C-alpha positions as CSV (number, residue, x, y, z in Angstrom):
1,X,7.9,-34.1,-11.1
2,X,8.3,-31.7,-8.0
3,X,11.4,-30.5,-10.0
4,X,9.9,-29.7,-13.0
5,X,7.1,-27.7,-11.3
6,X,9.7,-25.5,-9.6
7,X,10.2,-23.8,-12.8
8,X,7.5,-24.6,-15.2
9,X,4.9,-23.0,-12.7
10,X,6.9,-19.8,-11.9
11,X,6.2,-16.3,-13.2
12,X,8.2,-15.1,-16.2
13,X,9.5,-11.9,-14.6
14,X,12.5,-11.6,-17.0
15,X,10.0,-11.4,-19.7
16,X,9.9,-7.5,-19.1
17,X,13.6,-7.4,-18.2
18,X,14.8,-5.2,-21.5
19,X,12.2,-2.5,-21.3
20,X,12.6,-2.0,-17.6
21,X,16.5,-2.2,-18.0
22,X,16.0,0.6,-20.5
23,X,13.9,2.7,-18.3
24,X,16.6,2.1,-15.6
25,X,19.3,3.4,-17.8
26,X,17.4,6.5,-18.9
27,X,16.6,7.1,-15.0
28,X,20.4,6.8,-14.2
29,X,21.3,9.2,-17.1
30,X,18.7,11.7,-16.2
31,X,19.9,11.7,-12.6
32,X,23.7,11.9,-13.5
33,X,22.7,14.9,-16.0
34,X,20.7,16.8,-13.3
35,X,23.5,16.1,-10.6
36,X,26.1,17.4,-13.1
37,X,24.0,20.4,-14.2
38,X,21.8,21.3,-11.1
39,X,23.7,19.8,-8.3
40,X,22.1,19.2,-5.0
41,X,20.3,21.7,-2.8
42,X,22.7,21.3,0.2
43,X,21.0,22.0,3.5
44,X,22.5,24.0,6.3
45,X,24.1,20.9,7.8
46,X,26.4,21.1,4.9
47,X,26.7,24.7,3.8
48,X,26.5,26.5,7.2
49,X,24.0,29.0,8.2
50,X,21.2,29.7,11.0
51,X,18.2,28.2,11.8
52,X,15.6,30.0,13.9
53,X,12.5,28.3,15.6
54,X,9.5,30.8,16.2
55,X,6.1,30.2,17.9
56,X,3.1,32.1,16.7
57,X,0.1,32.9,18.9
58,X,-1.9,32.1,16.0
59,X,-1.4,30.0,12.5
60,X,1.4,31.8,10.7
61,X,1.0,33.1,7.2
62,X,4.3,31.5,5.7
63,X,3.8,33.4,2.0
64,X,3.6,36.7,4.0
65,X,6.6,36.1,6.0
66,X,8.7,34.8,2.9
67,X,7.8,38.2,1.0
68,X,9.0,40.2,4.2
69,X,12.4,38.2,4.1
70,X,12.9,38.4,0.6
71,X,15.2,41.3,0.7
72,X,18.5,42.2,2.3
73,X,20.7,39.8,4.3
74,X,17.7,37.5,4.8
75,X,16.9,36.8,0.7
76,X,18.1,33.2,1.3
77,X,15.5,32.5,4.0
78,X,13.7,29.1,3.8
79,X,10.4,29.3,5.6
80,X,8.7,26.1,6.7
81,X,6.2,24.9,9.3
82,X,7.7,23.0,12.3
83,X,5.3,20.5,13.5
84,X,2.2,22.8,13.8
85,X,0.9,25.7,11.8
86,X,1.8,28.1,14.7
87,X,5.6,26.8,14.7
88,X,7.8,28.0,12.1
89,X,11.5,27.4,11.3
90,X,13.4,29.6,9.2
91,X,16.7,28.7,7.7
92,X,19.3,31.2,6.5
93,X,22.4,30.4,4.7
94,X,25.6,32.3,5.5
95,X,25.7,35.8,3.5
96,X,28.8,37.6,2.7
97,X,29.4,40.3,5.0
98,X,26.1,39.5,7.1
99,X,26.3,38.5,10.7
100,X,24.3,35.7,12.2
101,X,23.1,37.8,14.9
102,X,22.0,40.5,12.6
103,X,20.1,37.9,10.6
104,X,18.2,36.6,13.6
105,X,17.1,40.3,14.6
106,X,15.8,40.7,11.3
107,X,13.7,37.5,11.3
108,X,12.3,38.4,14.6
109,X,11.5,41.8,13.4
110,X,9.7,40.3,10.2
111,X,7.8,37.8,12.4
112,X,6.8,40.7,14.8
113,X,5.1,42.5,11.9
114,X,2.9,39.6,11.5
115,X,2.4,38.6,15.2
116,X,3.6,40.8,18.1
117,X,3.3,37.9,20.6
118,X,5.8,35.7,18.5
119,X,8.3,33.7,20.5
120,X,11.8,32.8,19.5
121,X,12.3,29.4,20.9
122,X,15.7,28.4,19.5
123,X,18.9,29.5,17.3
124,X,21.2,27.2,15.9
125,X,24.3,28.1,14.2
126,X,26.6,25.9,11.9
127,X,29.7,27.3,10.7
128,X,30.8,26.9,7.0
129,X,33.8,25.1,8.0
130,X,31.6,22.6,10.2
131,X,29.2,22.2,7.1
132,X,32.3,21.5,4.8
133,X,33.5,18.9,7.2
134,X,30.2,17.3,7.5
135,X,29.8,17.2,3.8
136,X,33.2,15.4,3.5
137,X,32.4,13.1,6.1
138,X,29.0,12.2,4.8
139,X,30.3,11.4,1.4
140,X,33.1,9.3,3.1
141,X,30.4,7.3,5.0
142,X,28.5,6.5,1.8
143,X,31.7,5.6,0.0
144,X,33.0,3.4,3.0
145,X,29.6,1.6,3.2
146,X,29.5,0.8,-0.6
147,X,33.3,-0.3,-0.4
148,X,32.3,-2.7,2.5
149,X,29.3,-4.1,0.7
150,X,31.3,-4.7,-2.5
151,X,33.9,-6.9,-0.4
152,X,31.1,-8.8,1.4
153,X,29.1,-9.6,-1.7
154,X,32.7,-10.5,-3.6
155,X,33.2,-13.2,-0.7
156,X,29.6,-14.2,-0.4
157,X,28.6,-14.6,-3.8
158,X,30.3,-15.7,-7.3
159,X,31.6,-12.7,-9.0
160,X,28.8,-12.4,-11.8
161,X,26.1,-12.1,-8.8
162,X,28.5,-9.7,-7.0
163,X,28.4,-7.5,-10.0
164,X,24.8,-7.5,-10.2
165,X,24.5,-6.6,-6.7
166,X,26.8,-3.6,-6.9
167,X,25.2,-2.3,-10.0
168,X,21.8,-2.3,-8.2
169,X,23.2,-0.6,-5.3
170,X,24.5,2.1,-7.4
171,X,21.5,2.4,-9.6
172,X,19.4,2.9,-6.2
173,X,21.6,5.6,-4.8
174,X,22.0,7.6,-8.2
175,X,18.4,7.5,-8.9
176,X,17.4,8.5,-5.3
177,X,20.0,11.5,-5.4
178,X,18.7,12.4,-8.8
179,X,15.2,12.9,-7.2
180,X,16.6,15.3,-4.8
181,X,18.5,17.2,-7.5
182,X,15.7,17.4,-10.1
183,X,13.2,18.6,-7.6
184,X,15.9,20.6,-5.8
185,X,14.6,19.2,-2.4
186,X,17.0,20.1,0.6
187,X,19.6,17.6,1.2
188,X,20.7,17.7,4.9
189,X,21.9,14.8,7.3
190,X,18.5,13.1,7.9
191,X,18.5,12.7,4.0
192,X,22.0,11.2,4.1
193,X,20.9,8.8,6.9
194,X,17.9,8.0,4.5
195,X,20.5,7.1,1.6
196,X,22.7,4.9,3.9
197,X,19.2,3.2,5.0
198,X,18.1,2.6,1.2
199,X,21.8,0.9,0.5
200,X,21.0,-1.6,3.2
201,X,17.6,-2.2,2.5
202,X,18.3,-2.6,-1.0
203,X,21.3,-5.1,-0.5
204,X,19.1,-7.0,1.9
205,X,16.4,-7.5,-0.8
206,X,19.1,-8.7,-3.4
207,X,20.9,-11.0,-1.1
208,X,17.6,-12.9,-0.2
209,X,17.1,-13.3,-4.1
210,X,20.5,-14.5,-4.8
211,X,20.4,-17.0,-1.8
212,X,17.6,-18.6,-3.5
213,X,19.0,-18.6,-7.0
214,X,22.2,-20.3,-5.8
215,X,20.2,-22.9,-4.1
216,X,17.9,-23.4,-7.1
217,X,21.0,-23.7,-9.3
218,X,22.1,-26.9,-7.3
219,X,18.6,-28.3,-7.2
220,X,17.0,-27.6,-10.5
221,X,19.5,-29.4,-12.6
222,X,17.4,-29.7,-15.9
223,X,16.4,-25.9,-15.7
224,X,18.3,-23.3,-17.8
225,X,19.5,-20.2,-16.0
226,X,16.4,-18.0,-17.0
227,X,14.2,-20.4,-15.5
228,X,16.4,-20.9,-12.4
229,X,16.2,-17.1,-11.9
230,X,12.4,-16.8,-12.6
231,X,11.7,-19.4,-10.1
232,X,13.9,-18.1,-7.6
233,X,12.1,-14.5,-7.8
234,X,8.8,-16.4,-7.8
235,X,9.6,-18.1,-4.6
236,X,10.8,-14.9,-2.9
237,X,8.1,-12.6,-4.1
238,X,5.8,-13.2,-1.2
239,X,8.5,-12.5,1.2
240,X,9.1,-9.3,-0.9
241,X,5.6,-8.0,-1.0
242,X,5.2,-8.5,2.7
243,X,8.5,-6.8,3.7
244,X,8.0,-4.0,1.1
245,X,4.5,-3.6,2.0
246,X,4.8,-3.2,5.8
247,X,7.8,-0.9,5.3
248,X,6.1,1.5,3.1
249,X,3.0,1.8,5.3
250,X,5.5,3.1,7.8
251,X,7.4,5.4,5.5
252,X,4.2,6.8,4.1
253,X,3.0,7.7,7.4
254,X,6.3,9.5,8.1
255,X,6.1,11.3,4.7
256,X,2.6,12.5,5.3
257,X,2.5,13.1,9.2
258,X,6.1,13.1,10.2
259,X,6.6,17.0,9.7
260,X,9.2,19.1,8.3
261,X,12.3,17.8,9.8
262,X,12.1,14.2,8.8
263,X,10.3,15.0,5.6
264,X,13.5,14.5,3.5
265,X,14.3,11.3,5.3
266,X,11.0,10.0,4.5
267,X,11.2,10.9,0.9
268,X,14.6,9.2,0.4
269,X,13.1,5.9,2.0
270,X,10.1,6.2,-0.2
271,X,11.9,6.5,-3.4
272,X,14.8,4.3,-2.4
273,X,12.4,1.4,-1.3
274,X,10.4,1.5,-4.5
275,X,13.4,1.5,-6.7
276,X,15.5,-0.9,-4.5
277,X,12.5,-3.5,-4.9
278,X,12.4,-3.7,-8.7
279,X,16.3,-3.3,-9.0
280,X,16.8,-6.5,-7.1
281,X,14.9,-8.3,-9.7
282,X,15.7,-6.4,-13.1
283,X,19.2,-4.9,-12.4
284,X,20.8,-7.4,-9.9
285,X,19.2,-10.6,-11.2
286,X,19.0,-9.6,-15.0
287,X,22.7,-8.4,-15.0
288,X,24.0,-11.7,-13.5
289,X,22.2,-13.6,-16.2
290,X,23.5,-11.5,-19.0
291,X,27.1,-11.9,-17.5
292,X,26.3,-15.7,-18.2
293,X,26.0,-17.1,-14.6
294,X,25.0,-20.9,-14.7
295,X,25.1,-24.0,-12.6
296,X,28.7,-24.8,-13.0
297,X,29.4,-21.5,-11.4
298,X,27.5,-22.4,-8.1
299,X,29.2,-26.0,-7.7
300,X,31.5,-25.9,-4.8
301,X,35.2,-26.3,-5.4
302,X,36.4,-29.7,-5.2
303,X,39.7,-30.2,-3.4
304,X,41.7,-33.1,-4.3
305,X,43.5,-34.9,-1.5
306,X,47.3,-35.5,-2.0
307,X,47.7,-39.1,-3.5
308,X,44.1,-39.5,-4.2
309,X,44.8,-40.3,-7.8
310,X,47.5,-43.0,-7.1
311,X,46.3,-46.5,-7.4
312,X,45.9,-48.4,-4.0
313,X,48.3,-51.2,-3.4
314,X,46.3,-54.3,-2.0
315,X,48.4,-56.6,0.3
């Protein structure tokens, strides 16, 4: 009786699998199209350039400062608040024929037109070569992380489940990058760290569901694969809601109050957590079902001992 209740009383999550899978495919295709056409708005960490932090004696007028910097060697300037309304960071890409020192002087002249008491707090310069190396190393970090995860899940689970886990990871990363491409949000090293965090978070969510699926396939012998997967998702849903909910509280706080420097990081996490939570159900689990996973695939391999098939000779 208990065994029947395990799947008869579960929520039929896979009832919505087809429309949500179609939505996921549309999101992935739209992200790939945007990445191919608009690309990514690389930050100074990858393109190289200059970052100037200014402290005003009164709240700064960002729009006025942008208008003043919109001409000449500073036309690529990105002006944002830096923690408070009086602290401003100006990011400048490296321009052909323009020196970094000259760009900094022009920024100070523009700032002094608005506030004569403005103070230059810091200046950071990233060379184009260093930026290119960071971009290559960042891309390699993502690739190596995905490769290691692929090897891990291939040994940990049956190959049908492994394919689902890898597809869910690729889905989460592509959709998160697609958001930054569509909105042309700046992609810097903090965002890259957010993407890597999303990979780990999504994998953890998927493995929790997969462990329960494997366990229930061995316990629920009379249930078909769809019922086993629905029961497994239902049993892990309370854990998913609690974990995702508490994580989102922190990430939303960072997104709203964390300031400019980690806004991209919080955005990547916010998008990745939302997408990763549903992909563990409607991408990873549903793909494994479509690939034909069943109870026989979860059975441990029986190792026959030498001579076990020979009849014993009684004295």
